[in-house]
C-alpha positions as CSV (number, residue, x, y, z in Angstrom):
1,M,-67.7,31.4,-5.4
2,K,-65.7,29.0,-6.7
3,S,-63.4,31.4,-9.0
4,K,-62.1,33.1,-5.8
5,I,-61.1,30.3,-4.1
6,W,-58.9,29.1,-6.7
7,F,-57.4,32.9,-7.1
8,F,-56.6,32.6,-3.6
9,A,-55.0,29.4,-4.1
10,F,-53.2,30.1,-6.9
11,A,-51.8,33.8,-5.1
12,L,-50.8,31.6,-2.1
13,A,-48.8,29.2,-4.5
14,I,-47.2,32.5,-5.9
15,V,-46.4,33.6,-2.4
16,S,-45.0,30.2,-1.4
17,I,-42.6,29.9,-4.4
18,L,-41.3,33.7,-4.2
19,S,-40.5,33.1,-0.5
20,L,-38.7,29.8,-1.6
21,A,-37.1,31.7,-3.9
22,G,-35.7,34.4,-1.9
23,V,-34.0,32.0,-0.1
24,L,-32.1,30.9,-2.4
25,A,-31.9,33.8,-4.5
26,D,-30.1,37.4,-4.1
27,S,-30.1,40.5,-5.7
28,W,-28.0,44.0,-6.1
29,N,-27.4,46.7,-8.5
30,V,-23.5,47.9,-10.0
31,T,-22.6,51.2,-11.3
32,S,-20.4,50.1,-14.2
33,E,-20.5,47.4,-17.2
34,P,-20.2,44.1,-15.8
35,G,-17.5,41.7,-16.7
36,I,-19.6,38.7,-16.5
37,D,-23.1,39.4,-17.7
38,Q,-24.5,35.7,-17.1
39,M,-23.3,32.6,-15.9
40,T,-25.1,29.4,-15.4
41,V,-23.8,26.3,-13.6
42,Y,-24.7,22.8,-14.6
43,V,-23.7,19.5,-12.2
44,D,-23.6,16.3,-14.3
45,G,-25.8,18.0,-16.3
46,N,-28.4,19.7,-14.2
47,A,-28.8,23.6,-14.4
48,V,-28.1,24.4,-10.3
49,F,-27.4,28.1,-10.2
50,D,-28.2,30.9,-13.0
51,G,-27.2,34.8,-12.9
52,S,-27.3,37.9,-14.9
53,C,-27.3,41.5,-15.2
54,V,-29.4,43.9,-16.9
55,Q,-29.0,47.6,-17.5
56,V,-32.0,49.3,-16.2
57,P,-33.8,51.4,-19.2
58,G,-32.9,54.9,-18.9
59,L,-30.3,54.4,-16.2
60,S,-26.8,54.3,-15.6
61,Y,-26.7,51.2,-13.4
62,W,-27.2,47.6,-13.9
63,N,-29.5,45.2,-11.8
64,C,-27.9,41.6,-11.1
65,N,-29.7,38.5,-9.7
66,T,-28.7,35.1,-9.1
67,E,-30.8,32.3,-8.5
68,Q,-30.1,28.6,-6.8
69,I,-32.2,26.7,-9.0
70,I,-31.9,23.1,-7.0
71,V,-29.6,21.6,-4.7
72,P,-27.5,19.0,-6.3
73,A,-26.8,15.8,-4.6
74,L,-23.2,14.8,-5.2
75,E,-22.2,11.2,-5.1
76,R,-19.0,10.8,-2.7
77,G,-16.3,8.8,-4.4
78,S,-17.2,10.0,-7.7
79,N,-16.3,12.4,-10.5
80,T,-18.5,15.0,-10.8
81,E,-18.8,17.2,-13.8
82,V,-19.1,20.9,-13.1
83,K,-20.1,22.7,-16.5
84,V,-19.8,26.5,-16.2
85,V,-21.8,28.7,-19.3
86,L,-20.7,32.5,-19.6
87,T,-21.1,35.3,-21.3
88,P,-18.6,38.3,-20.9
89,G,-19.9,42.2,-21.0
90,K,-16.4,43.3,-22.2
91,D,-13.2,42.0,-23.9
92,M,-10.8,40.2,-21.3
93,S,-7.6,38.1,-21.6
94,S,-6.1,35.3,-19.2
95,L,-9.4,34.4,-17.6
96,E,-9.7,31.1,-15.2
97,V,-12.8,29.3,-13.9
98,R,-12.0,27.8,-10.6
99,A,-14.3,25.2,-8.8
100,W,-14.0,23.6,-5.1
101,I,-15.6,22.3,-2.4
102,S,-16.0,24.0,1.3
103,G,-16.3,22.0,4.4
104,Y,-13.6,19.3,3.9
105,H,-10.6,18.8,6.0
106,D,-8.5,18.8,2.4
107,D,-8.1,20.9,-0.4
108,V,-10.6,19.5,-3.1
109,E,-10.6,22.0,-6.3
110,V,-10.1,22.0,-9.8
111,E,-9.3,24.9,-12.2
112,T,-9.5,25.3,-16.1
113,A,-6.2,26.5,-18.2
114,K,-6.1,30.5,-19.3
115,F,-8.4,31.8,-22.0
116,D,-9.6,34.9,-23.4
117,V,-13.1,36.1,-24.1
118,F,-15.1,38.9,-26.1
119,E,-18.1,40.8,-25.4
120,G,-21.3,38.9,-26.3
121,N,-20.0,35.4,-26.9
122,V,-20.8,32.6,-25.0
123,Y,-18.4,30.2,-23.7
124,T,-18.8,27.0,-22.0
125,K,-16.0,25.4,-19.9
126,R,-16.0,21.6,-18.1
127,L,-14.3,21.1,-15.1
128,N,-14.2,17.5,-13.5
129,L,-14.1,17.5,-9.4
130,E,-12.9,13.8,-7.7
131,L,-15.0,13.7,-4.5
132,P,-13.5,11.8,-1.7
133,S,-15.2,8.8,-0.9
134,D,-15.3,9.7,2.9
135,L,-17.5,13.2,2.6
136,D,-19.8,12.8,5.7
137,A,-23.5,13.1,4.6
138,K,-24.1,14.7,8.3
139,D,-21.5,17.5,7.4
140,T,-22.7,20.9,5.0
141,Y,-20.8,21.2,2.0
142,T,-20.8,24.4,-0.7
143,L,-19.7,23.8,-3.9
144,H,-18.1,27.0,-5.1
145,V,-17.6,28.4,-9.0
146,Q,-15.3,31.3,-9.3
147,V,-14.5,33.2,-12.8
148,T,-10.9,35.3,-11.7
149,Y,-8.9,37.9,-14.0
150,K,-5.9,40.2,-13.1
151,N,-8.5,42.8,-11.9
152,T,-11.7,42.5,-9.8
153,L,-14.8,41.6,-11.7
154,T,-18.2,42.8,-11.3
155,G,-21.5,41.0,-12.1
156,I,-21.7,37.6,-11.7
157,E,-18.4,35.8,-11.5
158,S,-18.9,33.7,-8.6
159,A,-21.7,31.3,-7.5
160,N,-21.9,29.3,-4.1
161,I,-24.0,26.6,-4.4
162,D,-25.5,24.3,-1.2
163,T,-25.3,20.5,-1.6
164,T,-26.4,17.4,-0.5
165,V,-23.9,14.2,-0.2
166,Q,-25.0,10.6,-0.7
167,R,-23.2,7.7,-0.9
168,L,-22.9,5.8,-4.7
169,A,-25.6,3.0,-4.3
170,N,-22.6,0.1,-4.6
171,N,-19.0,1.1,-4.0
172,L,-16.5,-0.9,-3.1
173,K,-13.0,0.5,-2.9
174,I,-9.4,-1.0,-2.4
175,L,-8.0,1.0,0.5
176,N,-4.5,-0.4,0.5
177,A,-2.4,-2.9,-1.0
178,D,1.2,-3.8,0.5
179,F,3.6,-5.7,-1.5
180,F,6.2,-8.4,-0.3
181,G,8.1,-11.0,-2.0
182,S,9.9,-14.3,-0.2
183,S,13.2,-12.6,-1.0
184,S,14.5,-8.9,-1.2
185,T,15.0,-9.6,-5.3
186,L,12.1,-11.1,-7.4
187,K,13.1,-13.6,-9.5
188,A,11.9,-16.1,-11.3
189,G,10.6,-19.2,-9.5
190,S,9.8,-17.0,-6.4
191,T,6.2,-15.8,-4.7
192,I,5.1,-12.3,-4.3
193,Y,2.7,-11.8,-1.2
194,A,-0.5,-8.8,-1.9
195,D,-1.7,-7.6,1.7
196,V,-5.2,-6.2,0.3
197,V,-7.7,-4.1,2.4
198,V,-11.2,-3.8,0.8
199,K,-13.7,-1.6,2.1
200,N,-17.5,-1.0,1.3
201,M,-18.3,2.3,0.6
202,G,-21.6,2.3,-0.8
203,N,-25.0,2.8,0.1
204,H,-26.0,-0.9,0.5
205,D,-24.5,-4.4,1.5
206,L,-22.4,-6.2,-0.8
207,D,-22.8,-9.9,-1.1
208,D,-20.1,-12.4,-2.4
209,I,-17.0,-10.4,-3.0
210,F,-13.4,-11.6,-4.3
211,V,-10.0,-10.3,-4.5
212,K,-8.0,-11.3,-7.5
213,A,-4.3,-10.7,-8.5
214,S,-3.2,-11.4,-12.0
215,I,0.1,-10.6,-14.3
216,K,-1.5,-11.2,-17.6
217,E,1.9,-11.0,-19.6
218,L,2.6,-14.3,-17.6
219,G,-0.5,-15.6,-17.6
220,I,-1.1,-16.2,-14.2
221,S,-3.7,-15.5,-11.6
222,R,-5.1,-16.1,-8.1
223,T,-8.6,-15.3,-6.4
224,V,-9.6,-15.3,-2.9
225,Y,-13.1,-15.4,-1.6
226,V,-13.7,-12.6,0.6
227,G,-17.5,-13.0,1.4
228,D,-20.1,-10.5,2.1
229,L,-19.5,-6.6,3.6
230,V,-22.0,-4.5,4.7
231,A,-22.8,-0.9,4.0
232,D,-22.1,-0.1,8.0
233,E,-20.5,-1.7,10.5
234,D,-22.5,-2.2,13.5
235,C,-20.5,-3.0,16.5
236,S,-23.3,-3.1,18.6
237,S,-23.8,-6.5,18.7
238,G,-20.0,-7.9,18.6
239,C,-19.0,-6.4,15.4
240,D,-20.2,-9.8,13.2
241,E,-21.2,-7.9,10.3
242,E,-18.0,-5.8,8.9
243,D,-17.8,-3.3,6.4
244,A,-14.0,-4.0,5.6
245,Q,-11.8,-7.4,5.2
246,V,-8.0,-7.8,4.6
247,V,-7.1,-10.9,2.5
248,R,-3.5,-12.0,1.8
249,L,-2.9,-13.6,-2.2
250,A,0.0,-15.3,-3.3
251,L,1.4,-15.1,-6.7
252,T,4.0,-17.6,-8.0
253,I,6.2,-16.2,-10.8
254,P,7.0,-18.5,-13.2
255,E,10.5,-20.6,-13.6
256,N,11.0,-19.7,-17.0
257,A,9.9,-16.0,-17.1
258,A,12.2,-13.6,-18.8
259,S,13.8,-10.5,-17.0
260,G,11.8,-7.6,-17.1
261,T,9.0,-5.6,-16.2
262,Y,5.3,-6.5,-15.9
263,L,1.9,-5.1,-14.5
264,L,0.5,-6.5,-11.2
265,E,-3.1,-6.1,-11.1
266,I,-5.2,-6.5,-7.9
267,E,-9.2,-6.2,-8.1
268,A,-11.9,-6.6,-5.9
269,F,-15.3,-7.4,-7.6
270,S,-18.7,-8.2,-6.6
271,D,-21.7,-8.5,-8.9
272,E,-22.5,-4.7,-8.2
273,T,-19.1,-3.0,-8.7
274,T,-15.3,-3.5,-9.1
275,D,-12.5,-1.4,-8.2
276,K,-8.4,-2.1,-9.3
277,V,-5.1,-0.8,-8.4
278,T,-1.8,-1.9,-10.1
279,K,2.0,-2.0,-9.4
280,M,5.3,-2.6,-11.6
281,I,7.4,-5.2,-10.7
282,Y,10.9,-6.1,-12.1
283,V,11.3,-9.6,-12.4
284,E,15.0,-11.5,-12.8
285,K,15.4,-14.6,-14.7
286,S,16.5,-17.6,-13.5
287,T,19.5,-19.2,-13.6
288,A,21.3,-22.7,-13.7
289,L,23.1,-21.6,-10.3
290,S,19.8,-20.6,-8.2
291,Q,19.2,-22.2,-5.0
292,P,16.3,-24.6,-4.8
293,E,12.9,-23.2,-4.7
294,T,11.5,-22.6,-0.9
295,V,7.5,-22.3,-2.7
296,I,6.1,-25.9,-3.8
297,S,2.8,-25.6,-5.4
298,V,0.2,-28.2,-6.2
299,S,-3.4,-28.4,-7.3
300,G,-5.5,-27.5,-3.7
301,L,-2.2,-26.6,-1.4
302,E,0.3,-23.9,-1.7
303,L,3.6,-24.0,0.8
304,S,6.2,-21.6,1.6
305,A,8.5,-19.5,3.5
306,Y,8.8,-16.2,4.2
307,N,12.5,-17.0,5.8
308,A,14.0,-20.5,4.7
309,K,17.4,-19.2,6.3
310,V,18.1,-18.0,9.7
311,D,21.1,-17.6,11.8
312,A,20.6,-19.5,15.5
313,E,23.1,-20.3,18.5
314,S,23.5,-23.0,20.5
315,G,21.4,-23.0,23.6
316,K,19.3,-20.4,21.8
317,G,15.9,-20.3,20.2
318,T,15.0,-19.2,16.5
319,A,12.0,-19.0,14.5
320,F,10.7,-19.5,11.1
321,S,7.7,-18.1,9.2
322,V,5.7,-20.5,6.7
323,L,2.4,-19.8,4.6
324,V,-0.1,-22.5,3.9
325,S,-2.7,-21.6,1.4
326,N,-5.8,-22.9,-0.1
327,T,-5.8,-22.7,-3.1
328,G,-8.5,-25.3,-4.1
329,S,-12.2,-25.4,-4.4
330,S,-12.9,-26.9,-0.6
331,A,-12.4,-26.6,2.8
332,M,-9.2,-28.7,3.8
333,T,-7.7,-29.3,7.2
334,V,-4.0,-29.3,7.6
335,T,-1.5,-30.6,9.7
336,L,2.1,-29.1,9.9
337,A,5.3,-31.2,11.6
338,T,9.1,-30.8,11.2
339,L,11.2,-33.9,10.1
340,G,14.9,-34.1,11.2
341,T,15.3,-31.6,13.6
342,E,16.1,-34.7,16.3
343,D,19.9,-34.3,16.0
344,F,20.7,-30.5,16.4
345,A,17.2,-28.9,17.9
346,S,14.3,-29.3,19.6
347,S,11.0,-27.9,17.7
348,Q,7.5,-27.0,18.0
349,V,4.7,-25.7,15.5
350,N,1.8,-23.1,16.6
351,P,-0.6,-23.7,15.3
352,S,0.1,-27.2,14.0
353,V,-3.3,-28.1,13.1
354,F,-5.9,-25.6,11.1
355,T,-8.5,-25.2,8.9
356,L,-8.2,-23.8,5.4
357,A,-11.1,-22.1,3.6
358,P,-11.1,-22.3,-0.5
359,G,-8.8,-19.2,-1.2
360,E,-7.5,-18.8,2.5
361,S,-4.4,-18.6,3.6
362,K,-2.6,-18.8,7.2
363,T,0.6,-18.0,8.6
364,A,2.2,-20.8,10.9
365,T,5.6,-20.2,12.9
366,V,8.0,-23.1,13.6
367,Y,10.2,-22.7,16.7
368,L,13.6,-24.4,17.3
369,V,15.9,-24.4,20.4
370,I,19.3,-25.4,19.5
371,K,20.7,-27.9,21.6
372,E,24.0,-26.9,23.8
373,N,26.1,-29.4,21.9
374,A,24.7,-28.6,18.5
375,I,27.5,-29.1,15.7
376,A,28.2,-25.5,14.4
377,G,27.5,-25.1,10.5
378,E,24.1,-25.3,8.1
379,H,21.6,-27.6,9.5
380,I,18.8,-28.4,7.2
381,F,15.5,-29.6,8.4
382,T,12.2,-30.3,6.4
383,V,8.3,-28.9,7.3
384,K,5.6,-30.7,5.8
385,A,2.0,-30.0,5.7
386,S,-0.6,-32.7,4.9
387,S,-4.8,-32.8,4.2
388,E,-6.0,-36.0,3.5
389,N,-4.3,-37.5,0.2
390,L,-2.3,-34.2,-0.2
391,A,1.4,-33.7,1.4
392,K,3.7,-31.1,0.4
393,Q,7.3,-30.1,2.1
394,I,10.0,-27.3,1.8
395,N,13.6,-27.6,3.3
396,L,14.3,-24.9,6.0
397,T,18.0,-24.4,7.4
398,A,19.6,-23.4,10.8
399,D,22.9,-21.5,10.5
400,V,24.3,-22.7,13.9
401,D,26.9,-20.4,15.7
402,K,28.9,-22.0,18.5
403,T,30.7,-19.0,18.9
404,S,28.9,-17.1,21.7
405,A,28.2,-20.2,23.5
406,N,32.2,-21.1,23.5
407,W,33.3,-17.7,25.0
408,D,30.7,-18.2,27.7
409,L,32.8,-21.3,28.9
410,K,35.9,-19.8,28.7
411,T,34.3,-16.7,30.9
412,I,32.8,-18.9,33.4
413,L,36.3,-21.1,33.9
414,M,38.3,-17.7,34.2
415,F,35.7,-16.9,36.4
416,V,36.1,-19.7,38.6
417,G,39.8,-19.8,38.5
418,I,39.5,-16.0,39.9
419,V,37.2,-16.9,42.8
420,L,39.5,-20.2,43.7
421,A,42.6,-17.6,44.2
422,I,40.8,-15.3,45.9
423,A,39.8,-18.4,48.5
424,I,43.1,-19.6,49.1
425,V,44.5,-16.3,49.6
426,I,42.0,-15.8,52.3
427,L,42.6,-19.2,53.7
428,L,46.4,-18.3,54.2
429,I,45.9,-14.7,56.1
430,V,43.4,-16.8,58.4
431,L,46.1,-19.5,59.3
432,L,48.6,-16.9,59.7
433,A,46.5,-14.9,61.8
434,K,45.8,-18.2,63.9
435,K,49.5,-18.5,64.3
436,S,50.3,-15.0,65.4
437,S,47.8,-15.6,68.0
438,A,49.2,-18.3,69.8
439,K,52.9,-17.4,69.6
440,V,51.5,-14.2,72.1
441,E,49.3,-16.3,74.4
442,E,52.5,-18.8,75.0
443,S,54.9,-16.0,75.8
444,Y,52.5,-14.5,78.0
445,Y,52.5,-17.8,80.7
């Protein structure tokens, strides 16, 4: 009795396996020699598809069978190796193997160089698919493998493989890095800034993320603490936890740097993962006639100006932008103030007091309203940053032009003169009219 139970259990298992294989397998007949007798596809070393054509004994047709062995899990944002092993049924020249992903909004495709094959030999081709970082695990994607020839191929010339998609366990990406300098030309002694967007593209939260900018040839670097990034941003409670962050880094080129091209590296990293982007920059050597530097650095504090000199007009307002950075290892409260504006302008700084965490930077705006009686020409004033025992300052310049103000005064005087002339003419007309009326009345009586 037990043997019968085991027999029926075994038969049920076989039927289940065959029914599953029926979903993943296909079978058909061809009446001519197949171009590709056999093909096996591997994804990252695992066999996922197999197909072969065998001639039926005593008959003039071939029976072809394909089967998807497993469903591969593709990791988005990674390089996936697709290996194709094939056996041709005849000699052919200029074949290609293509692999691509369908279901994504852009082309994800790669192909081999053309190659020749000879009947009975086994050929192995490897292709690397760069999978996008934003593949959605909720969507369906199919991996296609196609062997192409100048004529139509028969046999196992293609494979359509169902896949699943998942995130890498730990995947930190630099989505964007914008670079700009303190001047249009990057000279020795000037500053280059980088606004960097980092995002957690992985399946796990990432703790203690840093972003580092460096030019190794010049021996300079700057590291900014980003903090923690979650795997999936949750906005249901006010977006307190974020999966992306923007940070700004500033690198001051040494004054003795020689003219030439240098490699600027931006690296985002945590204990689990890292990502890097690079940019080539050109630096001009500083000369003796160079203008005074607008960037002053000390241990713990850096102060720089985006626009060290602006054109201004009397009676009108203008603005300067300054960047304050905490390069030390502890938080600091910074106070900003202007010095030397009393003779030509009124001033205001916003914000004038703020706190910077280690590695953090903040942009403040200095507003000036130029006095009506300000003397035309360049007016130099000072912006001072102070925090406890640290105090640094930079000089800024407002170039005042009174031309527009003088022109307004002339226009006003001309307008007043015209109005007075019109008033006098009207007054004369009224007096003459009254005099004429009086004469008429006198002659009547």
